C-alpha positions, -999 to +999 in steps of 0.1 A: +262+330+443+237+358+445+221+370+409+237+401+411+272+383+402+256+372+371+246+406+359+278+421+371+297+397+348+273+399+319+279+439+321+316+435+323+317+411+291+293+438+274+315+464+283+346+448+269+328+438+235+317+477+232+353+486+242+367+469+213+340+475+187+339+514+192+372+521+179+387+508+146+421+510+163+412+485+191+397+458+167+425+439+173+407+412+190+394+385+169+356+396+160+330+389+188+294+394+180+274+418+200+256+413+228+220+413+220+197+417+252+166+407+235+175+375+217+186+350+242+202+329+217+224+354+202+234+367+238+246+334+251+263+327+217+282+359+222+292+351+256+301+315+244+325+332+217+337+357+243+345+330+268+366+308+241+386+341+230+390+354+265+429+349+267+433+370+236+408+395+245+425+398+279+459+399+265+447+431+245+433+447+275+465+442+293+486+459+263+460+486+261+463+494+297+500+497+299+505+509+262+481+536+256+469+569+271+445+589+283+409+576+285+419+544+264+443+536+292+420+542+320+390+522+307+412+492+295+429+492+330+392+491+346+381+463+322+414+446+329+410+445+367+370+436+365+378+407+341+405+392+364+385+384+396+376+351+404+342+359+407+341+370+371+358+341+358+335+314+376+305+332+365+317+339+327+324+300+324+293+291+340+272+314+319+287+299+287+281+265+297+245+262+308+226+284+283+243+264+255+220+236+263+192+259+262+197+272+225+181+240+206+146+247+224+150+285+219+153+279+184+127+251+181+104+279+198+112+304+174+105+284+143+080+289+117+067+254+115+067+247+152+062+210+162+050+209+197+061+174+203+095+180+193+098+211+217+082+189+245+111+161+238+136+191+239+124+203+273+122+166+286+160+162+274+167+195+292+151+184+325+169+153+325+204+171+321+193+194+345+180+170+371+214+151+367+231+182+373+211+188+403+218+153+418+254+152+409+261+187+416+297+181+431+310+163+399+295+189+378+308+216+397+344+201+396+341+197+358+331+235+356+357+245+380+382+227+362+374+249+331+378+280+354+415+271+368+425+268+334+418+307+326+442+322+356+470+303+341+463+317+305+460+353+317+485+352+346+465+358+374+456+340+405+424+324+418+415+342+453+383+338+475+368+372+480+375+391+511+351+382+536+343+403+566+330+391+602+297+407+612+299+442+626+293+446+663+291+483+665 
């Protein structure tokens, strides 16, 4: 999957969080921390919380897209459409799974009394995990995809392959 899908997904998550936080009337969704661009630990924690609460977030977006009027209705409909795509659901799941494994290393590196040997052990542990994921890619993809398949059932959308065009000849 090209990198631009990852940025599209993070941008959509950020827009949804901002949409619910900018108005007190829309704060119906459980509290999700803001997406911080400079602190990776906070950013991926926010994405993990968003992924856990995605079904309630999507439900509120659907309600606002049908019940409200004007700009709120339009923006809710756009965010609902963007967050119901197969690409978004897959990227959101992957983004929430893998960076969680990096949190211990980033927190260790940010500590006041950094112990380089502990950081080295964390990094070696991560390398073992990621090499295992690379060697058993099919198994780990199936595990991640099984998490993705649960989401469309909860939010009542279907997983579909993106439209692919053949090569243009003229």
